[in-house]
N, C-alpha and C positions, 0 to 999 in steps of 0.2 A: 578198207582202210588198213594200211600197213603200219601198225603200232609197234614201237619198240617193246621188247620184253623188259621186265624189271632188271634182269642181269645186263642186258644191252645198255639200258639207260644208266645203270650204276657206274659204268665207265665214263659217262659224261659227267656225272655228279662228283666222281672222285678226282676229276681233273683240275689241276691248278697250273699256275705258271711254272712251278717246280715239278709237279707230278703229272707228266704228260702221258696221255693214255692212247698213243698210237703205236702200232706195230710197224717195224721197218724191215727192209731187206736190202742187202748189197748184192746185185745181180751182175756178175762178170760175164761179158759177152764177147764172142769172136766175130767181128764184123766181116771177116774174110769169107764167111759162108753166105752172106746175104746176096741174093741174085741181083746182078747189075751193080754191086758195090754199095757202100754205105755213104749216105749224106743225111744230115739231121732233118732237113725239111721232109724228105721222102719217108724217113723213119717215123716222124711225128704224124704225117698224114695216114700212114698205114695203121699206126696205133690208134688214131682217132676213129678210123673205120672199124677197128675191132672192138673198142670199148662202147661204140654206139649201140651194139646189140646186147649189152649186159646191163641189167637194171642197177646193180650195185654201183657202177661207175657214173650213173646219171641221176641219182636221187640225192636229195638233201633233206635236212631236218626242218620240220615245222613244229614249233613249241606251242604247248597248250597255255592259253592265258592264265596267269596266276600259278602256273606250275602244278595244277591239281591232278594232272595225269602225265604219263610218259609221252614224249614227243612221238610224232609219226614221220614216216618217210614219204616224200612227195617228189614227183618228177621235177627236175630243174629245167624250166622252160627256157632259161637263158644260158644253158650249158655252153662253155667255150673251152676247147682243148688247150688254148694258150694260157688259161688260168691254172692248168694242172700239169702240164709237161713243160719242163724248163731245160735249158742247156747251159753247161758251164765246163770249165777245164780244171784238171787237177794241177797243182803247182809242180814245178820241176823239183826233182827228177822223175816224178810220176810213178813212184813205187807204191807198195801196199801201205806204208806209213802215211804217205801224203794222201792217199785215197781215204784212209781211216780218219784223218783230220777233217777232211771235207764232210764225210759222212757224219762224224760226231757233231759238227756245227749244224748240219741240216736236221739231225735228230732232235736238237734242242729248240726247234722252232715249231710252235703249235700250228695245227691246221685251222683254216678259216671255216668257222661253223656256218657261214652264210652260203657255202658252196658244198657240192659233194665232197665227202671227207676222204680225199685221197690226193696224192701228188706223186709225180715221177720226175726225177732229175737225171738227165742224160749227161754223164761225166766223160769227157774226152781227154786226150793228152796223156794216157797211160804209157809208160815206157815200153811195155811189151806189145804195143799196137792194139790192145783190146779196148773196149769201151765198157763202162759200168753204168747201170741204172740203179739209182737209190730210190726205193719206193717207200711210201708212207700211207698207211690205211688206219683209220681210227678203230680202236677196239670195240666201239659200239656197233661197228658194222661187220667185223670179222673176228673169229678166234683163230688159233693156230692152223687148224685143219682147213677151215673155209678160206682163210687168207692164202694158204698154199694153193688151194683149188682155183681161187680167183686169178692168180698168176698163170696157172696152167691153162686157163681158158683163153689166154692171149697167145698161147704157144701152139706149135704144130710139131708133127713127127718128122717132117722134112722141111728144108729151108723155103721151098716154094709151095708148100701144101697149105690148105686152108686151116684156120685155127681149130682146136679141138672143140667138140660140142660143149657149149657153156653149161647147159643144164641148170642155169640159175635164173631163167626168166628173161624175157625180152625187156628192153628198156621202155617199151610201150605198155608193159603190163600194169604199171602203177596207176592208181586211180587219180582223179582230179584232186587238187588240194582242197581239203575240207574247210568249211568256214569256221571262224572262231566260235560261233554259237554252237555248231555241231561238236566241236572239240570239247567245249565246256560241258555240254549235255552228257557226252560220253564219259567225261572225267568225273562228273558228279555221280553217275551211275556206278562207275568203277569204285569210287570212294565209299559209297553206301554199302557195297557188297563185301568190302574188305574184312569186316568182323567175321562173316561166315567163312571166308577163305582162311582166316587165322585159326578159327575153331577147328577146321579140317586138318590143319598142320600139327595140332597139339599131340594127337595120338601117335602118328608116325615118328615125330621128333622124340617123344618120350621113349618109344621102342628103340630108336637109334642110340639114345643115351644109355639104356639098359644093356644093349648089345656091346657098346663100347666099354662099359664098366666091367662086364663079364670077361671080355677079351683082355682088358688091362690086368685083371687078377690072374689070368692064365698066361700072361706074357705074349699074347698073340695079337695085340692091338698095334696099329700103326704108331709111329712116333708122335708124341704130343706136341702141339704148338706151345709157345711161351717157355720152352725149355732149351732154347738155343744159346750158345755162348756168344758173347759180344766180340765183334771184330771191328777193324777200322772202317769197313764199308757198311756198318750198321749204325746209321745215324740219320740226321735230317738232310734230305737231298736238296739240291738246287736244280735249276733248269738246264745246266750245262752237262753235256754228255761226252764220254770218251768211248771209243769203239776199237775193237781188234778182232781178227778172224784168222782161221787157219784151216788146213785140210788134213784128214787122216784117212787111212785105208779102211774101207768097210769090210774087205776080206779079212783083214787082221782082227777086226772086232768080232767077226763071225767065227774065226778060228779059236779065239779065246773063249767065246761063248760055248762052242762045242766041247772044249776041253774041261769045262767046269760043269759037273752034273747039276741040272735044274736051273742053270743060269739062262737069262734072256739077253738079247741085244741091249735092252734098256738097262739091265743090271750092270752090264759092262760099261755102258756110257756113264752111268752114275758113279760107278767105282773109279772110272778114269777121271771124271770131274773131281771126285774127292781127292785122288792122288795129286792132280794138278794144283788144287787149292792148298793141299798140305805143303807142297814144295814152295808155292808162292808165299804162304804165311811163314814158313820156316826161314826162308831167305830174308824176310823182314823182321824176324825175331818176334812174331806175333801169334805163333801157333798155340791155340788154346788146348787145355787138357781134354776137354769134352769134344765130341764130334760136332761138326757143323750140321745144321738142319736145313734141308731144302724143301720148298714147296714145289711139287711136280704136278702141273696141270694134266688132267686126264679127260679125254673126249668121252662124252656120254651120248654122242650123236645117234648111235644105233639103239640105245635103250630109252632115250628121253621121249616123252610124249608131248612135250611143250614146244611151242614155236619160239623162234628167236635165232639171231645170228650166232650168239655165243651159247654153245651147248657143252659146257665143261664143268668138271668138278676138280678136286685136288687131293693129292696124297702127300702126307708129310714123310720125309725120308731122311734118315741119318746117313751121311756120306762117308763115314769111316775115315775121317781126317785124323783121327787119333790112332790109326792102325798103319804101321810102316810097311808091312808085307803086302804087296798087291794081291797075291792069291788069297790070303786070309781076308782081305777087304772084300774081294768079289764074292767069296763064299758066304761071308756074313751078310753082304748086301742081298744075295739071292734069297737067303732064308727070310730076312726081314721084309723084303719086298713081297714075297709070297704071302706072308701074314697080312701085309698092308693091303694087297689086292683083295684077299678074302674079306678083310674088314670093310674095304670100300664097296664090295659087292653087296654087303649086308645093309648098306645105306641106300635108300631109294634114289634112283638116278636123277629125279627132278627136284631133290631137296633144296639145292642151292638156288635153282631157278625160282622155286616157289617162295622161298624166304625173300629173294631179291624183289619180288613183286611189292614188298612193303618199303622199298627204297624211297626216300624222300629227298628231293634236291637240296632243300634248305638244311636238313639235318646232316647230310653227307658233306655239303660244302662247309658248314660250320665245323664239323669234325676235322676235316682236312686242314682248315685254317688254324684250329687249335693245336693240332699235332705239329704244324710248322712253326707257328708263332711262339709256342711254349717249349718247342724243341723236346716234345715228349718222347720222340724216338730214341733220345739219348739218355732218358731217365727211366722209362718203363722197361719191363722184361722184353727181350728180343723174341718176337713171334716166330720168325724164321730168318735165316741168314741171307738167303737168295732164292731166286726162282730158276729152275732148270727145266727146259722143255726138250722133248725129243719128237720131232715132227717127221713122219714118213714122206719121202719125196719120190720122184719118178725113177724107176729102175732103168730107163732107157734115155738116150739123149733127147733133149727138147730144144726147139728153135723158137726164140722170142723175136717176133717180127723179122724172121729170116736169119737172125744171128744165133749161133749155137751157144747154149748156156754152158759155160765152163765151171761156174761156181754160183751157188746161191746161199748167202750167209744171212740167216734170219736173226732178227733182233727184237726182243720184247720190251715191255715197259719196266721201269724200276719204281720202287715205292719208298716212302718215308720208312726208315727202319730196315730196309733191304735194298741197298743201293747198287746191286749187281744182278744181272740177268744173263744166263748162258742158255743159248738155244742151239740145238743140233738138228741138222737135216741131212738125210741120205739123198744122193743124187748120182745116178749112173755109176755105181760102184765106189763112190767116195762118201765120206762124212764131212760135211762142211760145218764148222763151229763158229758161231758168232757170239761175241761177248760185248755187252754194253753196260756202262756204269755211270754213276754220278761222278763227274770229273773231279769235284772237290774231295770226294771220299776215296776214289781210286783213279788218280791221274794217269798212272802208267799201267793201263789194263793189258798192254802187250806183255808185261812181265808175267802175267798170269797165263795168257794164251800161248806164249812160247813154251810153257811147261807141258802142254798136251802131247806133242810128239815125243818128248822125253819120257813122260810117264807111260805112254803107250809102249815104247820099247822096253821099259822096265817091267810092265805087265806081261808082255810077250815072253820075255826071258823067264819071269817067275812062273808063268803058267805052262808055256810050251817047251821051256828048256833051251 
């Protein structure tokens, strides 16, 4: 039985009409590379053939009666590709702005939980002759790394080559759908054993708190949540989304990294994001005196011993938005992130997953409704200002159903209190930056994204001369 982990299930329980828990991507494709030319029906048939061998695309949720345990994945015996792959056209003139408007609308539509939790929208009519695929996958099924891998499983290294080895299990690997009685029996057993699971967590959690306290006294702890300044995008979100995206040179990022002793690519990306946010807030007359605080997801896939589609933890990081000089910002970021990484290593990799095993759907659902209805995100201290993710992508060109991938802009979820998400993915020598926000809190997200190339030039000049 393929039971969701507590962390996987928590993304279901945290979801509401405003707080949508799917991850998205805008994939820009060159149809000129497809053997025999592009047409939608052939594209969809080939895509159907490729997803048929991958379990993730063919499974759906089965909920436990009474919600006494986490749901399980079962094979969708009535799977129909027409329910998941759709066709539409971008409005004239078919530029990036028009594409982002379509993508923002699609991002605000929840996935149907009675079917496998994914969709792809093939978008035609782009002015440059390209096509785009807007993908949606529920966070209960993938995290940043596994979501990137799932897309790559549909790709090949040459236009007419077979797809890469999925490594994710055949679509036939899932067991029969268990009966309600079987699910209830397993749920009762899981509930009975939870006090013992909780007792095992007390000691390692206490050690983590002691380590954190010691590091805080020495000044080597990661930035603390609930210490973020308030901005215009830190409030109660709606279900409407605005999206923007851009490209920057990976080589330039690496040159800057090499010129700053001890810096990493991730340090440069975070410092770049801090500089772009500083410019955006300055232009609006909203720049706070204190630095913005980001939650940065960290994969624990190589360290975790627990099963589950989501194997992530998180680091809190100050972005240096209070620092004007780019070199000073990167240097400070490098030192602070080194402390944060050491602090994170001192915390057991499975901590978040183990505590998530106590997630309760009714409790989570009630909490989300309270935060929304009482607008607590506008009254309580700001936990963090935004989420920033850096997802490694392929270093070589990939072909999606025969079309060369020219860009892949990843887009994560936004939350009450943190209505902005910036995700960066490397791809064949470029960095693709995707930003998604609550439309009511940040209606002009392009104003932020347009600052990234400007800030990169300023960083290059400050660091490289």
